[in-house]
DRENPA-516184 format. One record per residue: residue in one letter; x negated, y negated, z of N, C-alpha, C, O in turn. Coordinates in steps of 0.001 Angstrom, whole numbers, plus 500000, padded with zeros to 6 digits. Atoms other than C-alpha are relative to their C-alpha. Layout:
% DRENPA-516184
AXYZXYZXYZXYZ
...
This chain:
% DRENPA-516184
M499155501190500000500000500000500000499117498757500000498145498680500752
A500749501247500030498707496541499127500260499207501280501189499505502030
E499868500811498796498268493924501848501332499261500004501754498717498983
R498711500669499867501537492502503124499940499002501153499272499239502159
Y500027501085499017502153489303505101501331500002500743502367499778500117
P498734499754499304504765489792507840500819498756500337502034498854500509
R499246501185499570505699486195508706500952499532498898500619499569497713
D499003500506500949508839484780507071499978498479500040500552497868500941
L500114501450500063508043481202506077501066499379499107501064498166498896
S498966500509500898511053480886503759501323499765500704501995498764500454
G498720500150499315514030481415506024501149499956499015501189500723498053
Y498858500140500893517260480322504394499683499167498770500496499096497848
G500369500784501166515416478077501968500813498715499896501307498209500904
P499339501298500168517031474958500466501506500040500175502143498992500281
N498545499884499927520576476311500748500419500883501167500816502029500957
P499587499197498850521328477478504308501482500323499927502248499566499332
P498583499626500065524642479280504763500860499049500825500388498420501772
D499028500722499182527729477516506029500226500833501259500671501978501175
A499878499247498752527776478540509681501428500448500269501652501441500961
K498580499678499789531592478579509616500326500056501482501012500968501945
W499695500035498577531719477605513270501505499978500224502236499411499411
P498554499961499737535145478219514830500636498615499971500062497636500448
G499282501260500070537701475520514157499402499000499038499752497820499068
G500645500911500942535552474072511392499063499023500675498842497925500164
A500887500901499260533171472575513952498811499585499145498296500363498341
K501117500551500765530445470370512526498657500308500644497612500169500007
I501230499674499287527895471417515126500347500932501154501423500836501745
S499902499223498764527430474013517824498901499514500943497726499481500577
V500955500424498980525770472730520995499952501095501055500972501457501640
Q500137498862499096524399475478523184498992499666501102497819499406500835
F500838500292498841523038474866526687499544501305500648500340502212500890
V500576498893499241520711477347528365499479499462501323498792498441501354
L500594500305498697519915477176532066499132501184500406499631502285500640
N500934498955499603516814479162532949500007500144501518499759499179502241
F500046499741498558517060480767536383498789500892500268498838502107500076
E501280499326499820513482481704537278499520499982501444498570500681501798
E500432500219498622513228480664540932500130501289500822501217501852500953
G500047498723499304512199483673542990499466501119499133499330502254499590
G500560498994500894510797485483539965498651499582499452498067500274498618
E501257500526500517507688483377539382498800500673500675498969501432501629
N501204499461499378504078484310540184499908499548501451500020498360501756
C500082500296498561503700484518543952499442501237500703499770502366500338
L500541498855499280501763486682546376501106500839500627500973502055500758
L498871499265499421505090487598547967500629500968499005501303501922499394
H499405499164501042506084489144544627499009501026499465499263501691498460
G501001499027500416502955491260544367499039499495498955498307500286498361
D500889500575501007501083488867542071498673499606500629498566499467501848
A501346500287499507497400488008542348499792498532500330498847498178501035
A500188501438499815497896484235542349501353499312499982502378499916499666
S498769500788499997500456481489542680500362499557498578499564499689497650
E499522500512501282502494480014539832499307498686499655498900497934500540
A500595501267500418501077477163537736500746499390498817500272498429498211
F499324500369501237503661476735534987501325499309500278502102499754501123
L498716500705500004506524474251534548500433499555501395501415500042501955
S499613500628498747506587472252537725499654498523499909499080498075498917
D500319501432499959506264468599538695498640499730500635498334498582500956
I501357500192499487502736469154540030499066499771498819498852500689498028
P500885500272501149500357467464537559498763500888500041498123501028501083
G501213499197500106497575469754536350499951501189500924498873501582501371
A499961498869499069498714472657538501499147501154499500499086501428498301
A500810498832500329496399475645538604500371501116500972500758500836502107
P499670498893499099496989479119540057499017500072501166497819499852500991
W500845499781498828495670479714543567499794501503500137500715502223500520
E500298498579499922493977483110543475500045500475501454499376499916502324
G499949499377498678494856485226546492500638499146501072500523499467502255
Q499371500867499005496797482419548184501412499630499574501721499560498385
R498697500585500275500366481228548478499829498488499839499093497851500592
H500054501431500266500833477724547056501310499409500519502345499461499854
W498765500419499342503304476151549439500732498919499211501959498951499120
N499349501059500763503957473059547319500711500564498766501845500193498461
M499391499396501180504590475125544207501237500798500381502276500689499730
E498851499207499581506868477509546049501181499099500349502321499412500006
S498897500859499577508888474642547495500667499304498820501863499017498859
I499398500583501203509380473090544058500935501016499353502043500666498946
Y499122498958500528510761476388542786501206500191500925502325500394500454
D498887499866499050512852476647545963501052498924499760502252499183499854
Y499049501088500251514393473269545159500945500375498860502141500090498915
G499155499625501121515643474650541880501139500901500403502267500710499949
A498945499084499561517570477451543567500907499366501050502123499552501013
R499252500547498862518638475517546699500873498801499618502003498686500092
A499294501248500283519709472185545190500249499785498506501365499455498104
G499866500291501423519066471863541457501084500819499325501874500289498544
F498981499154500618521208474826540464501391499476500286502226499399499385
W498644500402499627524212473538542373500383498656499380501544498439499033
R499691501274500673523934470023540940500416500265498554501398499697498075
L499681499684501387523932471458537419501288500812499894502049500654498940
H498754499226499985526704473899538296501198499062500095502178499227499368
R498890500960499876528937471020539406500167499202498718501290498953498278
M499953500832501203528043468992536325500672500733498843501533500169498168
F499476499269501155528855471693533784501413500523500233502223500536499306
T498626499543499759531948473101535465500978498833499935502103498999499463
K499133501170500086533379469578535784500246499621498540501357499233498180
A499865500332501420532728468977532060500656501133499211500976500958498035
D499438498814500650534148472451531249499176500397498782499715500739497730
V500925499608501055531083473188529143499325501304500430498688501342501483
P500569498709499596529964476843529192498490500044499815497925499302499012
L501451499850500028526375477905529723499624501439499702500414502362499898
T500675498706499940524114480805529013498887499872501027498085498940500972
I501092499913499040521863481681531916498949500949499449499260502083499086
Y501112499079500195518461483093531109499553500399501402498843499649502072
G500245499596498630518187485075534316498863500988500125498940502097499597
V501062499059499655514922486612535487500588500999500999501125500600502033
A499289498991499204516121489897536980499617499944501469500486500018502338
S500421500032498598514024489680540142500463498714500689500700498710501897
A499475501241499425515142486061540645501487500130500285501956499688501334
L498565499795499773518806486991540246500240500865501238501181500634501998
A499837499111498847518347489740542826499823499260501320500316499709502355
R500236500785498785517226487074545329500964498820500122500786497956500981
A499090501159500012520130484700544572501449500441499832502084500071498845
P498640499476500179523479486438545154501067498916499920502032499069499171
E498981501053500067525417483189545768500005499317498635501066499022498084
Q500071500633501317524175481627542553500563500926498919501253500468498009
V499464499052500978524984484790540590501525500003500051502184500010499011
A498544500028499876528518484759541961500578498730499388501635498769498759
A499526501262500576528881481097540955499925500026498474500812499507497795
M500104499860501455527659481859537448501176500807499464501797500431498469
Q498930499128500457530200484632537111501361499325500140502202499437499248
D498724500694499803533060482566538558500218498929498933501354498645498553
A499893501041501033532290479864535977500176500585498608500428499843497659
G499877499368501307532461482396533136498764499846499142498831499973497920
W501229500166500763528857481801532154499440501357499598499625502353500297
E500722498803500408526891484378530211498696500082500777498004499078500944
I501288499785499348523966485862532112499187500936499109499386502151499115
A500897499236500865521352486982529603498733500345500776498466499771501832
S501223499598499304518093488664530549498822499117499608498601498817498435
H501220500797500178514957486584530992498788500809500482497780500264500931
G501091499123499598512801489599531760500067500382501458500954499949502193
L500047499516498623511871491284535001499423498956500938499956498719502022
K500658501039499210509532488572536303499622498859499071499452499055497868
W500358501178500787508664485042535162498474499914499968497858499098500654
V501456499892500079505089485951534216499595500157498540500438500416497681
E500524499815501355502872486136531124500063501480499591499807502379500392
H499963498646500534503323489186528907498929500232498937498768501362498478
K500887499909501158500631488477526284498891501034500167498407501586499178
D501099499050499787498019490726527890500479501365500483499670502231500815
M499467498718499555500348493562528855499777501066498934499911500796497740
E500002498860500897499788496958527318501441500310499595502382500002500326
E498650499717500494502737498160525254500825500795501006501978500458501273
D499244499157499074503736500835527735500399499232501251501485499442501791
E499677500806498826503586498373530621501153499053499695502074498912500499
E498919500927500339505770495848528815501300500743499743502371500276500130
R498800499202500241508184498533527671500653500405501316501877500376501446
A499461499622498690508559499691531260500620498796500700501651498927501360
A499459501206499381509098496103532440501349499631499389502255499193500099
I498725500280500666511855495628529863501078500944500518502193500519500822
A499032499021499502513565498825530976500419499690501432501597499795501773
E499674500320498611513352497816534630500805498716500089501673498595500953
A499214501235500017514674494330533823501455500305499687502356499755500320
I498621499631500349517741495872532194500670500718501174501820500441501516
R499418499236498885518252498279535089500356499085501168501469499150501690
L499774500856498847517894495654537822501086498960499703501937498692500551
H498978500966500393519973493070535946501394500624500107502314500025500664
T498709499310499969522797495594535542500437500269501430501617500152501759
E499695499722498592522600496496539214500454498738500732501402498780501515
V499712501245499288522672492879540406501255499316499469502085498842500246
V498905500759500623525160491385537927501260500848499866502374500325499914
G498859499117500168527386494417537459500243500389498558500984501334498288
T499922499675501421527097494418533670498612499853499390497786499078499871
A501306500060500659524165494962531341499885498703499194500891498208498685
P500172501202500822522679491909529589500174500327498531499790501403498071
R499816499822501435523623491471525946499069499095499192498953499236497975
G500967500871500645521064488763525187498679500061500736498635500379501924
W501343499902499409517322488616525807499140498816499595499146498390498440
Y501026501000500279514688485904526103498888500183501016499107500015502215
T501147499843499111511237486586527538499362498652500284499096498318501439
G500661501291499830509690483171526943498492500136499940497874499755498946
R501456499822499952506138484016527965499686501379499418499206502273500114
C499959498669500608506153486873525473498662500397499396497711499616499361
S501173499468500702503601489037523694500346500167498529501484499930498123
M499744499746501413503235489863520018500886501227499807501413501441498715
N499201498782500096505090493116520774501420499840500514502249500732500332
T498747500131499262508058491690522671501229500226499130502100501018499486
L498806499885500843510560491349519831500253501453499615501382501937499698
R499837498600500404509930494887518625500406500878501168501284501730501034
L499711499157498847509989496403522091501421499789500515502081500741500932
V498625500272499560513254494676523016500983500556498977501982501174499348
A499087499522501034514872495494519669500119501517500013501195502059499765
E499963498538500081513937499152519887500876500616501087501228501792500997
T499065499473499002516107499519523003501393500159499423502176500974499910
G498667499940500589519158498958520790501088499469500898502267499757500694
R499040500431498985520813497210523712500523498577499805501490498187500460
F499753501442499970520962493561522659500686499475498739500287499776497613
D499298500663501093523397491578520537499134498917499374499292498594498197
Y500917501006500543520715488936520141498735499949500844498719500338502012
I501266500293499327517125488099521023499649498560499651499904498117498531
S500274501422500232515920484502521387498528499635500101498199498456500237
D501432500298499971512133484808521455499529499536498627498707500192497988
A500380500612501272511807482602518366500448498545500037501395498188500738
Y499704501441500056511863478887517590499989499550498539499581498429498235
D500312500135501414511993479186513805501120499481499116500954499422497897
D498914500433500874515341477854512626501035499224500799501007499191502029
D498852500672499387518446475776513295501241500863499933502326500415500303
L498885499073500104520662478796512659499540501398500415498356501719500315
P500343498594499753520787482425513782499597500684498695499959500226497611
H500369499235501182519276484954511403499700501437500400499431501729501565
W500233498579499770518793488690511062498561500357499649497990499835498691
V501290499416500332515496490521511166500145501506500068500931502036500853
N500029498553499934514844494154510468498771500402500790497643500242500323
V501113499669499115512717495399513322500359501250500778501513501453501157
A499806498741499270512282498732515059501091500842499350501810501574500031
G499066499171500731514426500294512351501447499588500104502336500372499774
R498604500433499880517527498227513031500112498526499649499129497785499663
D499723501414500217519148494930512148500149499331501360501003499712502161
Q499968500702498718518498492566515038500295498521499758499609497864498975
L499681501417500112520129489156515357499058499204500889498838499539502053
V500831500944499255517805486356516416500737498673500061501104498115499028
I499459501348499814519298483178517865498851499154500523498497499252501698
P501193500741499587516366480761517943500261499089501186501360498564501359
Y499947500861498811515658478817521121499211498735499701498847498492498551
T500662501287500188513941475468521637498982499749501098499202500098502258
L500977500478499022510841474137523340499885498481499973499080497912500711
E500091501462500071511437470483522391501256499320500543501137498335501272
A498788500496499341515094469792523269500118500771501312501077501509501538
N500213499135498847514017471241526575499388499162501117498441498409500892
D500510500807498888513436469732529992498594500411500426498001499755501282
M501383499646499693510101471565530151499046498879499590497912498815500063
R500837501121500418508784468433528432499819498972501116498988498073500988
F500281500819498813509082466700531828498734500482500706498130499753501492
A501165499419499335506261469005532906498856500224499027497924500972499323
A501026499815501021504155468764529740499585498649499445500294497656499607
T500506501214500634502100466168527907499785500277498515499103501243498171
P499104501123499711503350464491525807501379500503500401501797501590500004
G498715499545499521506700464660527462500877498850500445500572497681500211
Y499057500984499501509621462885529058499589499547501397499016500315502170
V500239500530498662509268460660532099501312499684500690501467499914501890
T498716500401499419512817459409532598501139500812499390501016501375498303
G498813499350500522516249460912532195500487499332498728501056499988497855
G499588500723501191516928458222529626499262500462498756499847500513497674
Q500753499502501145514158459520527375500563501351499534500666501616498337
F499397498707500346515677462994527522501327499779499281501600500419498265
F498732500311500661519090461564526663499774499505498574500447499950497645
D500251500552501336517674459605523731499609501097499013500059501102497867
Y500432498931500896516013462695522300501178500897499632501374501226498462
L498845499149500284519130464838522655500995499289499097501548499901498183
K499059500768500818521298462081521179499535499947498550500335500147497635
D500515500057501364519037461704518147500161501353499307500570501414498148
A499865498670500584519011465469517578501459500293499671501775500803498596
F498574499764500222522787465667517973500508499198498811501201499738497948
D499489500871501063523470462714515669499576500500498627500386500527497700
L500474499530501298521305464081512859500687501300499604501143501441498469
L499363498727500323522705467605513068501490499834499759502062500525498916
Y498575500249500216526256466280513343500230499451498593501189499832497922
S499868500551501354525734464285510138499795501074498949500453501051497909
E500181498886500923524442467420508419501256500858499962501651501345498902
G498748499250499951527573469212509579501104499307499227501889499962498541
E499004500750500773529743466445508138499759500152498505500699500090497712
A500348499831501411527900466965504844500175501441499533499877501764498383
G499713498629500390528845470644504879498957501022500368499006502151499880
A501051499060499604525793472241506504499880500020501522498891499524502062
P500026499996498526526634472830510207498810500776500550498378501769499965
K501174499384499374523754473762512499500276500276501480501358500003502001
L499985499711498566523030474874516057498978499120500695497817499065500290
L500914500759499147521529472544518655499853500748501311500780500787502120
S500298499326498741519917474559521435499351499006500955498511498202500550
I500544500887498973519118472736524689499596500854501190500404501614501722
G500516499173498914516938474288527381499831499209501285499295498100501277
L500035500649498687517192473422531080499419500964501035499475502184500878
H500526499224498872515526474576534304500510499388501296500563498167501447
C499402500484498749517005474341537774499081499032500737499541498008501241
R500925500799499203513858472889539377499593498717499290499048497811499920
L500339501192500772513370470323536584501239499134499794501342498050500368
M498817500794500290516726469134535277500885499833501225501721498929501261
G499199500133498789518247469683538713499654498790500846500419498426501740
R500365501226499280516405466620540018500889498845499542501173498728498350
P498988501008500350518746463612540125499590499049498891500417498719498041
G500405500951501031516683461256537962500031500606498608500314499917497628
K499936499305501287516489463840535202501446500351499659501872500210498513
A498612499587500222520066465058535633500863498848499498501839499073498783
A499218501149500464521365461535535030499988499899498483501003499554497877
G500076500015501452520136461716531439500851501087499376501494500868498349
L499161498911500490521831465065530944501469499640500109502249499922499200
Q498611500395499832525077463682532342500428499024498900501540499118498380
R499689500942501081524941460842529818500226500742498689501111500384497912
F499838499255501245524535463353527020501308500776499995502004500803498980
L498727499293499927527462465468528206501163499042499751502108499376499035
D498954501004500222529598462325528325500030499577498532501101499373497960
Y500096500488501377528357461285524879500674500965499025501463500532498185
I499469499064500986529267464478523012501497500237500194502170500730499289
Q498557499869499790532730464496524591500774499059499092501967499263498867
G499327500973500854533521461557522306500069500407498538500530499619497712
F500002499545501390533147463625519104500954501167499822501101502015500702
E499206498845500385535537465970517390499111500977499237498102500587498650
G500748499012500764534286469205515880498688500390500628497713500647499921
V501191499558499278531740470085518565500348501295500722501220501317501590
W499754498706499365531659473730519565498904500265501023497776500599500660
C500920499647498916529972474200522941500273501448500367501378501789500789
A499784498562499872529477477920523280498855500640500764497766500080500881
R501065499166499451527544480577525106499283500682498834499829500801497738
R500740499343501081524889482348523107500668501308499566500605501667498390
I499318498770500377526860485581523200501187499701499103501523500508498236
D498906500393500893529790483733521605499464499752498591500084500140497600
I500628500263501296527474482573518829499597501313499332499770501479498124
A500411498702500548526124486111518399501196500753499428501115501309498334
E498813499294500476529613487589518086500545499350498727500941500034497783
H499519500706501189530649484907515618499115500294498796499616500564497705
W500910499823501131527538485327513480500084501413499445500038501612498231
A499917498612500460527826489096513341501241500226499150501225501038498225
Q498768499849500770531379488754512033499980499159498727500368499637497660
A499964500913501150530944485751509716498827500193499054498944499930497857
H501214499862500806527427486540508491499292501306500344498197501280500905
P500666498717499711526654490261508799498730500126499182498564499428498182
P501260499851500737523225491419507656500240500472498576501135501274498313
V499922499630501416522730491749503903498859500967499694497695500679499973
H501006498993500284520921494845502751499712500073498500500639500146497693
Y500429499741501367518966495157499522498541500416500040497831500134501006
R501389499564500048515678496676498470499107498783499823499212498060498833
R500844501179500001513086494068499237498688500302499284498026501294499588
P501221499724500778510176493795496795498767500239500854497952501104500531
S501215499869499193507576493411499542499940501324500752498897501674501304
E499967498722499289508661496755501032499981501189499048500027502338499488
M499962498921500989508613498753497784498638500652499829497602500046500105
S501232499330500424506038501318496728499566499417498661500332498714498003
R500507500500501276503879500530493721500895500437498835501257499624497985
S499217499490501128505910502766491398501389499382499964501889499038498893
E498660500604499956509263501400492567499939498537499590500814498054498872
F500161501408500334508018497827492275499835499828498487500467498965497878
T500250500115501437506754498365488737501226500404499197501525499801498167
T498782499577500697509905500207487704501047498891499994501724498668498990
N498971501033499872512107497375488954499635498707499292500507498028498751
Y500375501334500475510074494399487768498993500021498840498505498973498418
G500953499894501085507809495721485016500503499417498694499700499096497817
G499450500543501232510179494448482326500366498531500079500884497972499112
V499654501419499854510631490925483686499206499164499000499743498247498379
F500806500571501085507754489841481454500040501033498865499563502156499028
E499601499105501083508751491392478113498938501062499676497826500747499253
H500852498860500377507218494860477625498572499851500539497616500258499878
S501342500261499440504303493875479908499961500392501476499851499520502338
P499966499565498603504386495997483087498742499646500783498765499636502013
W501236500334499291500795495019483884500167498738500849499472498575501851
V499776501213499201502092491655485145500514500392501382500034499878502392
A499465499546498716504112493405487859498962500815500771498865500705501993
E501009499180499323501297495851488598498979499126500720498569499443501837
R500962500896499350498904492997489344500656499194501117500023498925502138
A499300500745498953501517491060491324500149500839501259500119500309502370
F499860499103498852501965494099493562498783499922500912498898500129502120
E501238500035499226498357493692494683499827498707500790498913498605501609
L500106501259499267498939490154495974500496500166501429501064501199501783
E499559499988498603499657489307499617501495499660500047501885498544500391
L498561500212500007503415489747499303500561500082501417499963500688502307
G499330499969498705505787489247502199501444499561499841501944499507498718
P498597500420500089509323488072503051500235498837499044501310498729498453
A499842501141500911508720484895501025500169500446498555500613499658497721
H499920499515501374508627487072497892501168500953499796501238501639498776
D498866499086500089511834488986498547501222499377499355502249500039499204
R498947500639500763514012486460496758499449499592498638498239499626498411
A500385500221501397513969485447493102498875498981499858497911499221499131
I501014501048500142511943482247493503498637500504500451497630500260499786
G501267499530499464509277483924495617499342501045499128498144500970498857
L500592498964500849508814486992493450499581499410498660498581499828498077
H500373500675501247508786484758490377498614499376500133497797499467499217
N501298500614499788505841482887491863498885501041499945497833500799499355
A501027498948499989503932486142492438499738500523498591498585500703498201
L500179499508501361504551487400488906499302498961499124498444499293498306
C500634501060500795503607484027487424498521499858500343497709499564499466
R501417500058499637500357484031489384499204501046499223498107500771498737
S500689498947500757499439487334487741499896499621498531498859499826497902
F499992500394501413500408486015484323499026498854499745498287498882498761
R500852501174500207498572482690484733498522500322500155497678499690499520
S501411499662499782495364484331485945499471500986498966498289501328498985
A500424499066501040495272486709482973499221499257498913499242498028498846
S500747500589501116493075486126479941500965499481498944502137499855498915
D499166500506501093494363484234476928500471501143499109501598501134498614
A499628498867500851494335487491474986501147500793500625502053501238499920
E498929499261499333496514489202477608501309499219499937502372499791499693
R498780500803500064498959486323477701500552499952498572501766499953498368
L499552499954501389499057486279473899500742501310499727501704501338498959
G499306498723500155500043489937474100501416499939500524502320500540499944
V498648500165499459503017488990476261500853499198499026502008499541498774
L499242500808500951504055486313473792500414500835498786501552500753498323
R499705499196501189503843488742470892500964501146500276501544501719499354
A499044498942499644505932491277472820501439499515499916502365500326499910
H498646500554500068508925488923472601500551500132498585499800500014497617
P499393499879501330511375489418469726500303498630499398500378497629500110
D499495501203500648512357486815467146501413499706500494502159500613500860
L498627500376499674515489484884467970500897500328498817500643499908497688
A499033499620501038518416486358466033499297500646498809499657500421497653
G500798499381501060515912488426464095500448501410499677501572501809499981
K499647498667500469515805491926462675500317500956501144501221501784501034
L499732499105498872515635493662466057501383499769500566502071500712500959
A498661500308499496518763491862467167501049500579499062502039501158499510
A499035499469500959520556492815463957500099501522500101501166502103499902
A500012498538499889519515496428464480500335500485501398500282501683501674
K499660499689498608520536496287468159498877500774500698499118501745501415
Q501158499343499398517017497256469225499298499110501030498164499389501420
L500566500851498958516416494452471734500129500671501362500950501570501547
T499783499566498621515939495110475432501344499467500471501879498513499908
A498710500448499469519110494757477472499935498546500431500889497791500240
E500141501380499550517755491524478944500036499026498827500733498013498876
S500044500885501157516991489976475553501351499935499300501770498871498846
T498671499984500616520350491068474150500952499069500734501664498277500118
Q499103500841499191522202489401477007499631498526499880500504497666499772
E500446501392500065520091486251476841500364499364498662500858498237498626
Q499686500579501305520528485753473095501508499831499824501963498882499186
A498546500120500092524253486386473392500513498794500778501506498177500393
S499542501122499179524535483719476100499946498678499249500672497742499582
A500100501217500807523514481102473519500756500129498681500659499266497808
G499216499819501221525801482491470848499203500489498821499664500379497684
L500836499564501117522976483958468783500457501327499410499933501775498390
D499440498760500547524967487149468291501204499725499117501843500653498621
A498822500365500805527659485231466406499654498821499090500308497779499139
L500445501077500880525839483145463786500748500029498674501159501084498192
T499504500064501375527246481940460517498861500408499064497708500507499483
D501039499627500956525402482957457359498951498898499883497759499183499767
A500935501120500115523860479475457158499087499920501222497890499660501099
E500811500037498775522716479585460789498991501137500008497839500957500401
R500918498845500009521234483052460349498836499745499033497692500101499317
E501054500315500966519320481866457279499027498999500579497821499106500356
A500871501009499388517994478857459232499089500633501044497901500317501097
F500815499333498985516805481041462119498932500871499346497786500890499795
T500962499132500681515143483499459727498846499178499430497679499543499575
R501022500853500606513306480721457908499100499386501079497877499380500934
L500789500641498937512208478956461117499135501011500745497993500713501097
N500800498955499349511077482198462753498743500287499196497648500365499752
A501141499674500855508836482967459784498985498872499977497779499109500047
T500903501152500038507412479455459625499234499872501311498027499632501309
Y500620500150498671506729479338463380498941501083500210497823500786500631
T500925498889499752505094482787463546498757499869499124497644500156499565
E501144500181500890502903482044460552499082498899500502497862498984500361
R500809501136499536501764478776462103499254500316501296498090499947501448
F500592499845498661501101479935465681499533501427500305498719501612501210
G500460498636499774500651483719465503500787500753501057500374501835501475
F499106499316499061503443484615467934501416499479499774501593498409499192
P498618500417500249507256484421467914500363498726500775499729498383501773
F499452501155499292509179481320468919500719500504501246501628501329501161
I499447499541498719510032481774472605500621498814500707499998497761500842
I499305501064499290512577479700474472501002500634500956501632501640500631
A499021499513499024514699480231477572501380499600499505501852498501499793
V498781500358500717517945480363475617501144499628500932502096498976500503
K498938500366499074520076480031478760500053498500500258501043497990500782
D500030501448499818519033476376478833500574499244498802500669498018498842
Y499644500661501246520355475680475304501224500653499360501627501761499715
D499058499388500932523103476205472760499293500166498657498101499881498543
K500631499729501301522498477103469099499346498753499405498221498806498909
L500538501222500596522019473527467965498771499526500756497806499057500152
G501150500402499197519675472772470850498779500830499694497661500316499681
I501124499123500335517537475781469957499418499618498639498200499596498466
L500487500399501324517328474706466322499222498691500077498209498528499397
D500729501264499829516291471205467393498634500258500636497642499642500246
A501271499688499345513598472691469669499029500646499019497827500387499062
F500832499412501055512323474765466751499268498900499225498048498928499068
Q500556501065500838511814471643464667498965499175500765497908498841500229
E500902500839499200510186469656467479498709500728500309497633500136500219
R501193499281499566507784472386468588499105500413498818497919500682499006
L500827499721501171506617473127465043498994498885499715498044499082498958
Q500890501134500236504930469719465123498816499978500978497929499133500850
R501030500036498959502694470568468102498714500679499546498679501408498554
S501261499299500242499092471679468170500107501435500504500980501755501311
S499994498593499571498325475370468629499788500117501507500438500921502176
E500278499937498558496918474739472104501215499594500810501575500269501775
D498820500466499265499948472765473263501140501007499897501848501255500873
E498877499081500166502382475260471828499755501321500716500703501951501184
F500305498801499205500587478207473431500418499772501457501041500633502078
G499619500324498624501033476484476794501500499934500168502036500411501169
E498542500104499906504683475722476081500656501370499923501601501649500661
A499442498648500104505402479297475013499823500770501304500715501514501710
C500230499332498708503848480561478268500966499474501050501482500239501865
R499044500567499046506013478167480253501412500540499747502165500781500691
Q498686499450500312509083479440478450500112501466500433501166501899500900
V500016498618499515508110483035479215500267500031501506501048500852501988
E499787500057498556507944482117482894501438499608500328502025500125501279
R498609500425499781511334480393482658500955501167499767501894501371500537
I499179498818500277512871483497481096499902501000501145500900501598501546
A500201499069498885511359485604483878500798499576501219501358500421501918
L499233500487498848512983483391486514501473500355499845502097500826500796
Y498597499657500205516419483872484976500233501502500187501245501916500753
R499833498560499843515884487612484845499961500418501469500723501285501896
L500093499674498571514863487737488506501238499550500747501671500212501690
K498779500478499326517898485683489512501174500953499778502127500963500558
D498977498981500219520023488452488011499762501244500866500653502078501024
L500363498798499253518214491012490180499949499783501518500187500714502288
L500271500257498591517579489302493536500768498788500486501212497964499688
P499387501205499441519120486775495913499212498755499619499584497647500004
């Protein structure tokens, strides 16, 4: 198998799907409250050092072998006071939340768990402990995921249907997906809409999360200092996405919160302003992530097709060897490129095939040009064209010429071939009969070098149309 590139840098491309949010909403606003307090690094939790991540302590560093009383008390504030301030704020506004709950933290917070459940909030899994996973061995992380599910189910009473690790490893998505337990995973920040990935042998929905519309920026540089700055950022994000929704392209605005950060009054004031602000708009769907997952699975189920980057050499050549007329070597060389998800749609695969064609010798490219049939020529009359060429010529009406038109095409074909040494090639889907005849006359006036380049460009254009008939 040739080298393959796993990252998907294309996504939905220039034409994202209509999200079809319920009620024709122009935007979905989704709030996440991370509940990590009691699950962070701490000697009491069997860790080697104290926590150093996402607090109001500037430049915090882990204390090896010691409890960090200041750090612990900041996390304590999140559970003791911050959670309840945010609980009152969201229940009063009747805006639902998704909780990213660290299983060990939930186990130490029965009153908060009961309040989450009474409010009808979703409690998704945020892992077993709020610790780094990047250096975990696969078996260790797999065991931690299994224990997180078990403990979460024991504490909450139901198994989690959503997952977000946060401090994840390169294996996390695969290891979580292979459990087959989750309606969605959110360990990604790659889009404004949910999307499907094929991982661990199954279709897995990913609902991307956010690290910028996130109060963690109060604890990072550059970041927010005042609640007003947080409000301004959320407002700008909302306004832009709302306008896109009005234009027919609704999106998802994810907002991330933490009890110990956003629960502080000066920060919470900015959040309150934002909640008040969005109440003044129609067509805003505030939903839990599980609601979004259920909607997406119904409105946008996964689409299955054979993806070029996953094909064997023989299958790839069989499927795409005829895209460049009678020249399978173009596909054979394209197969050797660093293909990936970006090449699984027509535009991407077209680029790969064109790279092979453009890097070929002039003699090889001339062979491709000469492999093309005359327009409305003898092969067409004898019905000996390829299926692609037959369809293309018919689309321009070349299968229904008058005697005068047929005579004109015959004469021009002969003149062109004698002058340049290859047939006249044009992407006929871009023209009608008269337009093709005009192009004949115009291109006969060009130099051999210019016309060789133009013929190659037309070959590439024809290939694009053929690929669009085969791929998304």
